[in-house]
MARBA-3410 file (N, C-alpha, C, O; in Angstrom, 1 decimal):
244
0.9,-1.2,0.0,0.0,0.0,0.0,0.9,1.2,0.0,1.8,1.3,0.8 ~ 0.6,2.2,-0.9,1.3,3.4,-0.9,1.0,4.2,0.3,-0.1,4.2,0.8 ~ 2.0,5.0,0.8,1.8,5.8,2.0,1.3,7.2,1.6,1.1,8.0,2.5 ~ 1.0,7.4,0.4,0.5,8.7,-0.1,-0.5,8.5,-1.2,-0.5,7.5,-1.9 ~ -1.4,9.5,-1.3,-2.4,9.5,-2.3,-1.9,10.5,-3.4,-1.4,11.6,-3.0
-2.1,10.2,-4.6,-1.7,11.1,-5.7,-0.3,10.9,-6.2,0.1,11.6,-7.1 ~ 0.4,9.9,-5.6,1.7,9.6,-6.1,1.6,8.8,-7.4,0.6,8.0,-7.6 ~ 2.6,8.9,-8.2,2.6,8.2,-9.5,4.0,7.6,-9.8,5.0,8.1,-9.5 ~ 3.9,6.4,-10.4,5.1,5.8,-11.0,5.5,6.6,-12.2,4.7,7.2,-12.9 ~ 6.8,6.7,-12.4,7.3,7.7,-13.5,8.1,6.9,-14.6,8.8,6.0,-14.3
8.0,7.5,-15.8,8.8,7.1,-16.9,9.6,8.4,-17.2,9.1,9.5,-17.2 ~ 10.9,8.2,-17.5,11.7,9.3,-17.9,12.1,9.1,-19.4,12.9,8.2,-19.7 ~ 11.4,9.8,-20.2,11.5,9.6,-21.7,12.2,10.8,-22.3,11.9,11.9,-22.0 ~ 13.2,10.5,-23.2,13.9,11.6,-23.9,12.9,12.5,-24.6,11.9,12.0,-25.2 ~ 13.2,13.7,-24.6,12.4,14.8,-25.3,11.1,15.0,-24.5,10.8,16.2,-24.2
10.3,14.0,-24.3,9.0,14.2,-23.6,9.2,14.5,-22.1,8.3,15.1,-21.5 ~ 10.3,14.0,-21.5,10.6,14.3,-20.1,9.9,13.2,-19.2,9.9,12.1,-19.5 ~ 9.5,13.7,-18.0,8.9,12.8,-17.0,7.4,12.6,-17.2,6.7,13.5,-17.3 ~ 7.0,11.3,-17.3,5.6,11.0,-17.5,5.1,10.1,-16.4,5.8,9.4,-15.8 ~ 3.8,10.2,-16.2,3.2,9.3,-15.2,2.8,8.0,-15.8,1.8,7.9,-16.5
3.6,7.0,-15.6,3.5,5.8,-16.3,2.2,5.0,-16.0,1.6,4.4,-16.8 ~ 1.8,5.1,-14.7,0.6,4.4,-14.3,-0.7,5.0,-14.9,-1.6,4.3,-15.3 ~ -0.7,6.3,-15.1,-1.8,7.0,-15.8,-1.9,6.6,-17.2,-2.9,6.3,-17.8 ~ -0.7,6.6,-17.9,-0.7,6.2,-19.3,-1.1,4.8,-19.5,-1.9,4.5,-20.4 ~ -0.5,3.8,-18.7,-0.9,2.4,-18.9,-2.4,2.2,-18.6,-3.0,1.4,-19.3
-2.9,2.9,-17.6,-4.3,2.7,-17.3,-5.2,3.2,-18.4,-6.2,2.6,-18.7 ~ -4.8,4.4,-18.9,-5.6,5.0,-20.1,-5.6,4.0,-21.2,-6.6,3.8,-21.9 ~ -4.4,3.4,-21.6,-4.4,2.4,-22.7,-5.3,1.2,-22.4,-5.9,0.7,-23.3 ~ -5.3,0.8,-21.1,-6.1,-0.4,-20.8,-7.6,0.0,-20.9,-8.4,-0.8,-21.4 ~ -8.0,1.2,-20.5,-9.3,1.6,-20.6,-9.7,1.7,-22.1,-10.8,1.4,-22.5
-8.8,2.2,-22.9,-9.0,2.2,-24.4,-9.3,0.9,-24.9,-10.2,0.7,-25.7 ~ -8.5,-0.1,-24.5,-8.7,-1.5,-24.9,-10.1,-2.0,-24.5,-10.8,-2.7,-25.2 ~ -10.4,-1.8,-23.2,-11.7,-2.2,-22.7,-12.9,-1.6,-23.4,-13.8,-2.3,-23.8 ~ -12.7,-0.3,-23.7,-13.8,0.4,-24.5,-14.0,-0.2,-25.9,-15.1,-0.4,-26.3 ~ -12.9,-0.5,-26.5,-12.9,-1.0,-27.9,-13.5,-2.4,-27.9,-14.4,-2.8,-28.7
-13.2,-3.2,-26.9,-13.7,-4.6,-26.8,-15.2,-4.5,-26.5,-16.0,-5.3,-27.1 ~ -15.6,-3.6,-25.6,-17.0,-3.4,-25.3,-17.9,-3.0,-26.5,-18.9,-3.6,-26.7 ~ -17.4,-2.0,-27.3,-18.1,-1.6,-28.4,-18.1,-2.6,-29.5,-19.1,-2.8,-30.3 ~ -17.1,-3.4,-29.6,-17.1,-4.5,-30.6,-18.1,-5.6,-30.2,-18.8,-6.1,-31.0 ~ -18.2,-5.8,-28.9,-19.2,-6.8,-28.4,-20.6,-6.3,-28.7,-21.5,-7.0,-29.1
-20.9,-5.0,-28.4,-22.2,-4.4,-28.7,-22.4,-4.4,-30.2,-23.5,-4.7,-30.7 ~ -21.4,-4.1,-31.0,-21.6,-4.0,-32.5,-21.9,-5.4,-33.1,-22.6,-5.5,-34.0 ~ -21.3,-6.4,-32.4,-21.6,-7.8,-32.9,-23.0,-8.2,-32.8,-23.5,-9.1,-33.6 ~ -23.8,-7.6,-31.9,-25.2,-7.9,-31.7,-26.0,-7.4,-32.9,-27.1,-7.9,-33.1 ~ -25.5,-6.5,-33.7,-26.3,-6.0,-34.9,-26.3,-7.0,-36.0,-27.0,-6.8,-37.0
-25.5,-8.1,-35.9,-25.6,-9.1,-36.9,-26.9,-9.9,-36.9,-27.3,-10.6,-37.8 ~ -27.6,-9.8,-35.8,-28.8,-10.5,-35.6,-30.0,-9.5,-35.9,-29.9,-8.3,-35.8 ~ -31.1,-10.1,-36.4,-32.3,-9.3,-36.8,-33.0,-8.9,-35.5,-33.9,-8.0,-35.6 ~ -32.7,-9.5,-34.4,-33.4,-9.1,-33.1,-32.7,-8.0,-32.4,-31.5,-7.9,-32.5 ~ -33.5,-7.1,-31.8,-33.0,-6.0,-31.0,-32.6,-6.5,-29.6,-33.5,-6.9,-28.8
-31.3,-6.4,-29.2,-30.9,-6.9,-27.9,-30.9,-5.7,-26.9,-31.0,-4.6,-27.3 ~ -30.8,-6.1,-25.6,-30.7,-5.1,-24.6,-29.5,-4.2,-24.7,-29.6,-3.0,-24.5 ~ -28.4,-4.7,-25.2,-27.2,-3.9,-25.3,-27.4,-2.9,-26.4,-26.9,-1.8,-26.3 ~ -28.1,-3.3,-27.5,-28.4,-2.3,-28.6,-29.3,-1.2,-28.0,-29.1,0.0,-28.4 ~ -30.3,-1.5,-27.3,-31.2,-0.5,-26.7,-30.5,0.5,-25.8,-30.7,1.7,-25.9
-29.6,-0.1,-25.0,-28.8,0.8,-24.1,-27.9,1.7,-24.9,-27.9,2.9,-24.6 ~ -27.2,1.2,-25.8,-26.3,2.0,-26.6,-27.0,3.1,-27.5,-26.6,4.2,-27.5 ~ -28.1,2.6,-28.1,-28.9,3.6,-28.9,-29.5,4.7,-28.1,-29.7,5.8,-28.5 ~ -29.9,4.3,-26.8,-30.5,5.3,-25.9,-29.4,6.3,-25.5,-29.7,7.5,-25.5 ~ -28.2,5.9,-25.3,-27.1,6.8,-25.0,-26.8,7.7,-26.1,-26.7,8.9,-26.0
-26.7,7.1,-27.3,-26.4,7.9,-28.5,-27.5,8.9,-28.8,-27.2,10.1,-29.1 ~ -28.7,8.5,-28.7,-29.8,9.5,-28.9,-29.9,10.6,-27.9,-30.2,11.7,-28.2 ~ -29.6,10.3,-26.7,-29.6,11.3,-25.6,-28.5,12.3,-25.9,-28.8,13.5,-25.8 ~ -27.3,11.9,-26.2,-26.3,12.9,-26.5,-26.5,13.7,-27.8,-26.3,14.9,-27.8 ~ -27.1,12.9,-28.8,-27.4,13.6,-30.0,-28.5,14.7,-29.8,-28.3,15.8,-30.3
-29.5,14.3,-29.1,-30.6,15.3,-28.8,-30.0,16.5,-28.0,-30.4,17.6,-28.3 ~ -29.2,16.2,-27.0,-28.6,17.3,-26.2,-27.8,18.2,-27.1,-27.8,19.5,-27.0 ~ -27.0,17.7,-28.0,-26.1,18.5,-28.8,-26.9,19.3,-29.8,-26.7,20.5,-29.9 ~ -27.8,18.7,-30.5,-28.6,19.4,-31.5,-29.5,20.4,-30.9,-29.7,21.5,-31.5 ~ -30.1,20.1,-29.8,-31.0,21.1,-29.1,-30.3,22.3,-28.6,-30.9,23.3,-28.5
-29.0,22.1,-28.2,-28.2,23.2,-27.6,-27.6,24.0,-28.7,-27.6,25.2,-28.7 ~ -27.0,23.3,-29.7,-26.2,24.0,-30.8,-27.1,24.3,-32.0,-26.8,25.3,-32.7 ~ -28.1,23.5,-32.2,-28.8,23.6,-33.4,-28.4,22.6,-34.5,-27.5,21.8,-34.2 ~ -28.8,22.7,-35.7,-28.4,21.8,-36.8,-26.9,21.8,-37.0,-26.4,20.8,-37.5 ~ -26.2,22.9,-36.7,-24.8,23.0,-36.9,-24.1,22.0,-35.9,-22.9,21.7,-36.2
-24.7,21.5,-34.9,-24.1,20.7,-33.9,-24.1,19.2,-34.3,-23.4,18.4,-33.7 ~ -24.9,18.8,-35.4,-25.0,17.4,-35.7,-23.6,16.8,-36.1,-23.4,15.6,-35.6 ~ -22.7,17.4,-36.8,-21.4,16.8,-37.1,-20.6,16.5,-35.9,-19.7,15.7,-35.9 ~ -20.9,17.2,-34.7,-20.1,17.0,-33.5,-20.6,15.9,-32.6,-20.0,15.6,-31.6 ~ -21.8,15.3,-33.0,-22.4,14.3,-32.1,-21.4,13.1,-31.9,-21.3,12.7,-30.7
-20.8,12.5,-32.9,-19.8,11.4,-32.6,-18.7,11.8,-31.7,-18.3,11.0,-30.8 ~ -18.2,13.1,-31.8,-17.1,13.5,-30.9,-17.6,13.5,-29.5,-16.9,13.1,-28.6 ~ -18.8,14.1,-29.2,-19.3,14.2,-27.8,-19.7,12.8,-27.3,-19.6,12.6,-26.1 ~ -20.2,11.9,-28.1,-20.4,10.6,-27.7,-19.1,9.9,-27.2,-19.1,9.3,-26.1 ~ -18.1,9.9,-28.0,-16.8,9.3,-27.7,-16.2,10.0,-26.4,-15.7,9.3,-25.6
-16.3,11.3,-26.4,-15.8,12.0,-25.2,-16.5,11.6,-23.9,-15.8,11.3,-22.9 ~ -17.8,11.6,-23.9,-18.6,11.3,-22.7,-18.4,9.8,-22.3,-18.1,9.6,-21.1 ~ -18.4,8.9,-23.2,-18.3,7.5,-22.8,-16.9,7.2,-22.3,-16.7,6.5,-21.3 ~ -15.8,7.8,-23.0,-14.5,7.5,-22.6,-14.2,8.1,-21.2,-13.5,7.5,-20.4 ~ -14.6,9.3,-21.0,-14.4,10.0,-19.7,-15.1,9.2,-18.6,-14.6,9.1,-17.5
-16.3,8.7,-18.9,-17.0,7.9,-17.9,-16.2,6.6,-17.5,-16.0,6.3,-16.4 ~ -15.6,5.9,-18.5,-14.8,4.7,-18.3,-13.6,5.1,-17.4,-13.2,4.4,-16.5 ~ -13.0,6.2,-17.8,-11.8,6.7,-17.0,-12.1,7.0,-15.6,-11.4,6.6,-14.7 ~ -13.3,7.6,-15.4,-13.7,8.0,-14.0,-13.9,6.7,-13.2,-13.6,6.7,-12.0 ~ -14.6,5.7,-13.8,-15.0,4.5,-13.0,-13.9,3.5,-12.9,-14.1,2.6,-12.0
-12.8,3.6,-13.6,-11.8,2.5,-13.5,-11.1,2.5,-12.1,-10.6,1.4,-11.8 ~ -11.2,3.5,-11.4,-10.6,3.5,-10.1,-11.3,2.6,-9.1,-10.8,2.3,-8.0 ~ -12.5,2.2,-9.4,-13.2,1.3,-8.6,-12.6,-0.1,-8.5,-12.9,-0.9,-7.6 ~ -11.8,-0.5,-9.5,-11.1,-1.8,-9.5,-9.8,-1.7,-8.8,-8.9,-0.9,-9.1 ~ -9.6,-2.6,-7.8,-8.4,-2.6,-6.9,-7.2,-3.2,-7.6,-6.7,-4.2,-7.2
-6.6,-2.5,-8.6,-5.5,-3.1,-9.3,-4.1,-2.5,-8.7,-3.2,-3.3,-8.5 ~ -4.1,-1.2,-8.4,-2.8,-0.5,-8.2,-2.1,-1.0,-7.0,-1.0,-1.5,-7.1 ~ -2.7,-0.8,-5.8,-2.0,-1.1,-4.6,-2.1,-2.5,-4.1,-1.1,-3.2,-3.8 ~ -3.3,-3.1,-3.9,-3.4,-4.5,-3.4,-2.7,-5.5,-4.3,-2.1,-6.4,-3.7 ~ -2.7,-5.3,-5.6,-2.1,-6.3,-6.5,-0.7,-5.9,-7.0,-0.1,-6.6,-7.7
-0.3,-4.7,-6.5,1.0,-4.2,-6.9,1.3,-4.2,-8.4,2.4,-4.6,-8.9 ~ 0.3,-3.8,-9.1,0.4,-3.7,-10.6,0.8,-2.3,-11.0,0.5,-1.4,-10.3 ~ 1.4,-2.1,-12.2,1.9,-0.8,-12.6,0.8,0.1,-13.2,1.1,1.1,-13.8 ~ -0.5,-0.3,-13.0,-1.6,0.6,-13.5,-2.7,0.5,-12.5,-2.7,-0.4,-11.6 ~ -3.7,1.3,-12.6,-4.9,1.4,-11.7,-5.2,2.8,-11.3,-4.5,3.7,-11.6
-6.3,2.9,-10.6,-6.8,4.2,-10.3,-7.5,4.9,-11.5,-7.5,4.3,-12.6 ~ -8.2,6.0,-11.2,-8.9,6.7,-12.3,-7.9,7.6,-12.9,-7.3,8.5,-12.3 ~ -7.6,7.5,-14.2,-6.7,8.5,-14.9,-7.2,9.9,-14.8,-6.3,10.8,-14.8 ~ -8.5,10.1,-14.6,-9.0,11.5,-14.5,-8.7,12.1,-13.1,-8.9,13.3,-12.9 ~ -8.2,11.2,-12.2,-7.7,11.8,-10.9,-6.3,12.3,-11.0,-5.8,12.8,-10.0
-5.8,12.2,-12.2,-4.5,12.8,-12.5,-4.8,14.1,-13.3,-5.4,14.1,-14.4 ~ -4.3,15.3,-12.8,-4.7,16.5,-13.5,-4.2,16.6,-14.9,-4.8,17.3,-15.7 ~ -3.1,15.9,-15.2,-2.6,15.8,-16.6,-3.7,15.3,-17.6,-3.9,15.8,-18.7 ~ -4.4,14.3,-17.2,-5.5,13.7,-18.0,-6.6,14.7,-18.2,-7.1,14.9,-19.3 ~ -7.1,15.2,-17.0,-8.2,16.1,-17.1,-7.9,17.3,-17.9,-8.7,17.8,-18.7
-6.7,17.8,-17.8,-6.3,19.0,-18.5,-6.2,18.7,-20.0,-6.5,19.6,-20.9 ~ -5.7,17.5,-20.4,-5.6,17.1,-21.8,-6.9,17.2,-22.5,-7.0,17.7,-23.6 ~ -8.0,16.6,-21.8,-9.3,16.6,-22.5,-9.9,18.0,-22.5,-10.5,18.4,-23.5 ~ -9.6,18.8,-21.5,-10.1,20.2,-21.5,-9.5,21.0,-22.6,-10.1,21.8,-23.3 ~ -8.1,20.8,-22.8,-7.4,21.5,-23.9,-7.9,21.0,-25.3,-8.0,21.8,-26.2
-8.2,19.8,-25.4,-8.7,19.2,-26.6,-10.0,19.9,-27.0,-10.2,20.3,-28.1 ~ -10.9,20.0,-26.0,-12.2,20.7,-26.3,-12.0,22.1,-26.6,-12.7,22.7,-27.5 ~ -11.0,22.8,-26.0,-10.7,24.2,-26.3,-10.3,24.3,-27.7,-10.8,25.3,-28.4 ~ -9.5,23.5,-28.2,-9.0,23.6,-29.6,-10.1,23.2,-30.6,-10.1,23.8,-31.7 ~ -10.9,22.2,-30.2,-12.1,21.9,-31.1,-12.9,23.2,-31.3,-13.4,23.4,-32.4
-13.2,23.9,-30.2,-14.0,25.1,-30.3,-13.3,26.2,-31.1,-14.0,26.8,-32.0 ~ -12.0,26.4,-30.9,-11.3,27.4,-31.6,-11.3,27.1,-33.1,-11.5,28.0,-33.9 ~ -10.9,25.9,-33.4,-10.8,25.5,-34.9,-12.2,25.5,-35.5,-12.3,26.0,-36.7 ~ -13.2,25.1,-34.8,-14.6,25.2,-35.4,-15.0,26.6,-35.7,-15.6,26.9,-36.7 ~ -14.7,27.5,-34.7,-15.0,28.9,-34.9,-14.3,29.5,-36.1,-14.9,30.3,-36.9
-13.0,29.2,-36.2,-12.2,29.8,-37.3,-12.7,29.2,-38.7,-12.7,29.9,-39.6 ~ -13.0,27.9,-38.7,-13.5,27.3,-40.0,-14.8,28.0,-40.4,-15.1,28.1,-41.6 ~ -15.6,28.4,-39.4,-16.9,29.0,-39.8,-16.8,30.5,-40.1,-17.4,30.9,-41.1 ~ -15.9,31.2,-39.4,-15.9,32.7,-39.6,-14.6,33.2,-40.0,-14.4,34.4,-40.1 ~ -13.5,32.4,-40.1,-12.2,32.9,-40.3,-11.7,33.6,-39.0,-12.2,33.3,-37.9
-10.7,34.5,-39.2,-10.2,35.2,-38.0,-11.3,36.1,-37.4,-11.1,36.7,-36.3 ~ -12.3,36.4,-38.2,-13.4,37.2,-37.6,-14.1,36.6,-36.4,-14.8,37.2,-35.7 ~ -13.8,35.3,-36.2,-14.3,34.6,-35.1,-14.0,35.3,-33.8,-14.7,35.2,-32.8 ~ -12.8,35.9,-33.8,-12.3,36.5,-32.5,-12.8,37.9,-32.3,-12.4,38.6,-31.4 ~ -13.8,38.4,-33.1,-14.4,39.7,-32.9,-15.1,39.7,-31.6,-15.3,40.8,-31.0
-15.5,38.5,-31.1,-16.3,38.5,-29.9,-15.4,38.9,-28.7,-16.0,39.3,-27.6 ~ -14.1,38.9,-28.9,-13.2,39.3,-27.8,-13.3,40.8,-27.5,-12.8,41.2,-26.4 ~ -13.8,41.6,-28.4,-13.8,43.0,-28.2,-15.3,43.5,-28.1,-15.5,44.7,-28.3 ~ -16.2,42.6,-27.8,-17.6,42.9,-27.6,-17.9,42.9,-26.1,-17.4,42.1,-25.4 ~ -18.8,43.8,-25.6,-19.5,44.8,-26.4,-18.7,46.1,-26.7,-19.1,46.9,-27.4
-17.5,46.1,-26.1,-16.6,47.3,-26.4,-15.1,46.8,-26.3,-14.9,45.9,-25.6 ~ -14.2,47.5,-27.0,-12.8,47.0,-27.1,-12.2,46.9,-25.7,-11.3,46.1,-25.5 ~ -12.6,47.8,-24.7,-12.0,47.8,-23.4,-12.2,46.4,-22.7,-11.5,46.2,-21.7 ~ -13.1,45.6,-23.2,-13.4,44.3,-22.6,-12.5,43.2,-23.0,-12.6,42.1,-22.6 ~ -11.5,43.6,-23.9,-10.6,42.6,-24.5,-9.9,41.7,-23.4,-10.0,40.5,-23.5
-9.3,42.3,-22.4,-8.6,41.5,-21.4,-9.5,40.5,-20.6,-9.2,39.4,-20.3 ~ -10.7,41.0,-20.3,-11.7,40.2,-19.5,-12.2,39.1,-20.4,-12.3,38.0,-19.9 ~ -12.5,39.4,-21.7,-13.0,38.3,-22.6,-11.9,37.3,-22.9,-12.2,36.1,-23.0 ~ -10.7,37.7,-23.0,-9.6,36.7,-23.2,-9.5,35.8,-21.9,-9.3,34.6,-22.0 ~ -9.5,36.4,-20.7,-9.5,35.7,-19.5,-10.6,34.7,-19.4,-10.4,33.5,-19.0
-11.8,35.1,-19.8,-13.0,34.2,-19.8,-12.8,33.0,-20.7,-13.1,31.9,-20.4 ~ -12.2,33.3,-21.9,-12.0,32.3,-22.9,-11.0,31.2,-22.3,-11.2,30.0,-22.6 ~ -10.0,31.7,-21.6,-9.0,30.8,-21.1,-9.4,30.0,-19.8,-9.0,28.9,-19.6 ~ -10.3,30.7,-19.1,-10.8,30.0,-17.9,-11.8,28.9,-18.2,-12.0,28.0,-17.3 ~ -12.4,28.8,-19.3,-13.3,27.8,-19.6,-12.6,26.4,-19.6,-13.1,25.5,-18.9
-11.5,26.2,-20.3,-10.9,24.9,-20.2,-10.3,24.6,-18.8,-10.2,23.5,-18.4 ~ -9.9,25.7,-18.2,-9.3,25.6,-16.8,-10.4,25.0,-15.8,-10.1,24.1,-15.1 ~ -11.6,25.6,-15.9,-12.6,25.1,-15.0,-13.1,23.7,-15.4,-13.4,22.9,-14.5 ~ -13.1,23.4,-16.7,-13.5,22.1,-17.1,-12.5,21.0,-16.5,-12.9,20.0,-15.9 ~ -11.2,21.3,-16.6,-10.2,20.4,-16.1,-10.3,20.3,-14.6,-10.2,19.2,-14.0
-10.3,21.4,-13.9,-10.3,21.4,-12.4,-11.5,20.7,-11.8,-11.4,20.0,-10.8 ~ -12.7,21.0,-12.4,-13.9,20.4,-11.9,-13.8,18.8,-12.0,-14.2,18.1,-11.1 ~ -13.4,18.3,-13.2,-13.3,16.9,-13.4,-12.3,16.3,-12.5,-12.5,15.3,-11.8 ~ -11.1,16.9,-12.4,-10.0,16.4,-11.6,-10.3,16.3,-10.1,-10.2,15.3,-9.5 ~ -10.8,17.4,-9.6,-11.1,17.5,-8.1,-12.2,16.5,-7.7,-12.0,15.9,-6.6
-13.2,16.4,-8.5,-14.3,15.5,-8.1,-13.9,14.1,-8.1,-14.3,13.3,-7.2 ~ -13.1,13.6,-9.0,-12.6,12.3,-9.1,-11.5,12.0,-8.1,-11.5,11.0,-7.4 ~ -10.6,13.0,-7.9,-9.5,12.8,-7.0,-10.0,12.8,-5.5,-9.5,12.0,-4.7 ~ -11.0,13.6,-5.2,-11.6,13.6,-3.8,-12.2,12.2,-3.5,-12.1,11.8,-2.4 ~ -12.9,11.6,-4.5,-13.4,10.3,-4.3,-12.3,9.3,-3.9,-12.5,8.5,-3.0
-11.2,9.3,-4.7,-10.1,8.4,-4.4,-9.5,8.7,-3.0,-9.0,7.8,-2.3 ~ -9.4,10.0,-2.7,-8.8,10.4,-1.4,-9.7,9.9,-0.3,-9.1,9.4,0.7 ~ -11.0,10.0,-0.4,-11.8,9.5,0.7,-11.7,8.0,0.9,-11.6,7.5,2.0 ~ -11.6,7.3,-0.2,-11.4,5.8,-0.1,-10.1,5.5,0.5,-10.0,4.6,1.3 ~ -9.0,6.3,0.2,-7.7,6.1,0.7,-7.7,6.3,2.3,-7.2,5.5,3.0
-8.4,7.3,2.7,-8.5,7.6,4.1,-9.2,6.5,4.9,-8.8,6.1,6.0 ~ -10.3,6.0,4.3,-11.1,4.9,4.9,-10.3,3.7,5.0,-10.3,3.0,6.1 ~ -9.5,3.3,4.0,-8.7,2.2,4.0,-7.6,2.3,5.1,-7.3,1.3,5.8 ~ -7.0,3.5,5.2,-6.0,3.7,6.3,-6.6,3.5,7.7,-6.0,3.0,8.6 ~ -7.9,4.0,7.8,-8.6,3.8,9.1,-8.8,2.3,9.4,-8.6,1.8,10.5
-9.2,1.6,8.4,-9.5,0.2,8.6,-8.2,-0.6,8.9,-8.2,-1.4,9.8 ~ -7.1,-0.3,8.2,-5.9,-1.0,8.4,-5.2,-0.6,9.7,-4.3,-1.3,10.2 ~ -5.6,0.6,10.2,-4.9,1.1,11.4,-5.5,0.5,12.7,-4.9,0.8,13.8 ~ -6.6,-0.3,12.7,-7.2,-0.9,13.9,-7.4,0.2,15.0,-6.9,0.0,16.1 ~ -8.1,1.2,14.6,-8.3,2.3,15.5,-9.5,2.1,16.4,-10.5,1.7,16.0
-9.3,2.4,17.7,-10.3,2.3,18.7,-10.4,3.6,19.4,-9.4,4.2,19.8 ~ -11.6,4.1,19.6,-11.9,5.3,20.4,-12.6,4.9,21.7,-13.9,4.7,21.6 ~ -11.9,4.7,22.8,-12.5,4.2,23.9,-12.9,2.7,23.7,-12.1,1.9,23.3 ~ -14.2,2.4,23.9,-14.6,1.1,23.6,-15.2,0.9,22.2,-15.7,-0.2,21.8 ~ -15.1,2.0,21.4,-15.7,2.0,20.1,-14.6,1.6,19.0,-13.6,2.3,19.0
-14.9,0.5,18.3,-13.9,0.1,17.3,-14.2,0.9,16.0,-15.1,0.5,15.2 ~ -13.5,2.0,15.8,-13.7,2.8,14.6,-13.3,2.1,13.3,-14.0,2.3,12.3 ~ -12.3,1.3,13.3,-11.9,0.6,12.1,-12.9,-0.4,11.7,-13.2,-0.6,10.5 ~ -13.5,-1.1,12.7,-14.6,-2.1,12.4,-15.8,-1.4,11.8,-16.4,-1.9,10.8 ~ -16.2,-0.3,12.4,-17.3,0.5,11.9,-17.1,1.0,10.4,-18.0,1.1,9.6
-15.8,1.4,10.2,-15.5,2.0,8.9,-15.4,0.9,7.8,-15.3,1.2,6.6 ~ -15.4,-0.4,8.2,-15.2,-1.4,7.2,-16.4,-1.6,6.2,-16.2,-2.2,5.1 ~ -17.5,-1.0,6.6,-18.6,-1.1,5.7,-18.7,0.1,4.7,-19.5,0.2,3.8 ~ -17.9,1.1,5.0,-17.9,2.4,4.2,-17.5,2.2,2.8,-18.0,2.9,1.9 ~ -16.4,1.4,2.5,-16.0,1.4,1.1,-17.1,1.0,0.1,-17.1,1.5,-1.0
-18.0,0.1,0.5,-19.1,-0.3,-0.3,-20.0,0.9,-0.7,-20.3,1.1,-1.9 ~ -20.4,1.7,0.3,-21.2,2.8,0.0,-20.4,3.9,-0.7,-21.0,4.6,-1.6 ~ -19.2,4.1,-0.4,-18.4,5.1,-1.0,-18.2,4.8,-2.5,-18.1,5.7,-3.4 ~ -18.0,3.5,-2.9,-17.9,3.1,-4.3,-19.2,3.4,-5.0,-19.1,3.9,-6.2 ~ -20.3,3.2,-4.4,-21.6,3.6,-5.1,-21.6,5.1,-5.3,-22.0,5.6,-6.4
-21.2,5.9,-4.3,-21.2,7.3,-4.4,-20.2,7.7,-5.5,-20.5,8.6,-6.3 ~ -19.0,7.1,-5.5,-18.0,7.5,-6.5,-18.5,7.1,-7.9,-18.2,7.9,-8.9 ~ -19.2,6.0,-8.1,-19.8,5.7,-9.4,-20.7,6.8,-9.9,-20.6,7.2,-11.0 ~ -21.6,7.2,-9.0,-22.6,8.3,-9.4,-21.8,9.6,-9.7,-22.2,10.3,-10.6 ~ -20.8,9.9,-8.9,-20.0,11.1,-9.2,-19.3,11.0,-10.5,-19.3,12.0,-11.3
-18.8,9.8,-10.8,-18.1,9.6,-12.1,-19.0,9.8,-13.2,-18.7,10.4,-14.3 ~ -20.2,9.2,-13.1,-21.3,9.4,-14.1,-21.7,10.8,-14.3,-21.8,11.3,-15.4 ~ -21.9,11.5,-13.2,-22.3,12.9,-13.2,-21.3,13.8,-13.9,-21.6,14.7,-14.7 ~ -20.0,13.6,-13.5,-18.9,14.4,-14.0,-18.7,14.2,-15.5,-18.3,15.1,-16.2 ~ -18.8,13.0,-15.9,-18.7,12.8,-17.4,-19.8,13.5,-18.1,-19.6,14.1,-19.2
-21.0,13.5,-17.6,-22.1,14.2,-18.2,-21.9,15.7,-18.1,-22.1,16.4,-19.1 ~ -21.5,16.2,-17.0,-21.2,17.7,-16.8,-20.1,18.1,-17.8,-20.2,19.2,-18.4 ~ -19.1,17.3,-17.9,-18.0,17.7,-18.8,-18.5,17.8,-20.3,-18.2,18.8,-21.0 ~ -19.3,16.9,-20.7,-19.8,16.9,-22.1,-20.8,18.0,-22.2,-20.8,18.7,-23.2 ~ -21.7,18.2,-21.2,-22.7,19.3,-21.3,-22.0,20.7,-21.4,-22.4,21.5,-22.3
-21.0,20.9,-20.6,-20.4,22.2,-20.6,-19.6,22.4,-21.9,-19.5,23.5,-22.5 ~ -19.0,21.3,-22.4,-18.3,21.4,-23.7,-19.3,21.7,-24.8,-19.0,22.5,-25.7 ~ -20.5,21.2,-24.8,-21.5,21.5,-25.8,-22.0,22.9,-25.7,-22.1,23.6,-26.7 ~ -22.1,23.4,-24.5,-22.6,24.8,-24.2,-21.5,25.7,-24.8,-21.8,26.7,-25.4 ~ -20.2,25.5,-24.5,-19.1,26.4,-24.9,-19.0,26.4,-26.4,-18.8,27.4,-27.0
-19.2,25.2,-27.1,-19.2,25.1,-28.5,-20.4,25.9,-29.1,-20.3,26.6,-30.1 ~ -21.6,25.8,-28.4,-22.7,26.5,-28.9,-22.5,28.0,-28.9,-23.0,28.7,-29.8 ~ -21.8,28.5,-27.9,-21.5,29.9,-27.8,-20.6,30.4,-29.0,-20.7,31.4,-29.5 ~ -19.6,29.5,-29.4,-18.7,29.7,-30.5,-19.4,29.7,-31.8,-19.0,30.4,-32.7 ~ -20.4,28.9,-32.0,-21.1,28.7,-33.3,-22.4,29.5,-33.4,-23.1,29.4,-34.4
-22.7,30.3,-32.3,-23.9,31.1,-32.4,-23.9,32.1,-33.5,-22.8,32.6,-33.9 ~ -25.0,32.3,-34.1,-25.1,33.2,-35.3,-24.7,34.6,-34.9,-24.1,35.3,-35.8 ~ -24.9,35.0,-33.7,-24.5,36.4,-33.3,-23.3,36.4,-32.5,-23.1,37.2,-31.6 ~ -22.4,35.4,-32.7,-21.2,35.2,-31.9,-20.3,36.5,-32.0,-19.3,36.5,-31.4
END
């Protein structure tokens, strides 16, 4: 068991520098799991019968598609596959920390990659560039006229607002997932510490908490994936608005 939370195994790679190897390996594993899962769901379409997995997948796709198009308008339809992939993958990343790979089994991967700020920031920056590139493709450099509206003196504030959007996206995702892992770490330490307060066995009482905390973390992971996608859609809608 590690004596600290938030620690990472490191790779020292020429040019790239120091990397969090456990985060990278876990992300690759989640990618593999996601591909296998979608292949399994896709295989069900070979049958003429509608399976439960098809219904669940199509319900998810329709929900995100409806949210995207209703928020952005018809211009948002080409972005539906992007937001589906973004939401599903972030959900998998959030929930992977529920599996006890890293510490009990002494494996070089495990935990939620989104509990690493580098991962959360990478997705927020990706969304930021999708928005900037989409705006430029639509309006050219005139896209940035919004930075001087309603008056040129607002330029510094508007630039700050533009930069704070990916920052808040990353920090919201990171802190919510990291706090869940931190709470689980604290409870495990209490259980392993055999702590008694007078005649009350605190460690024994805390032994039931991981079950409820994992349910809570699952719901938080689901909610944060949805919030990340929702805010990304809203930010893109602002960039593609007709009166942008």
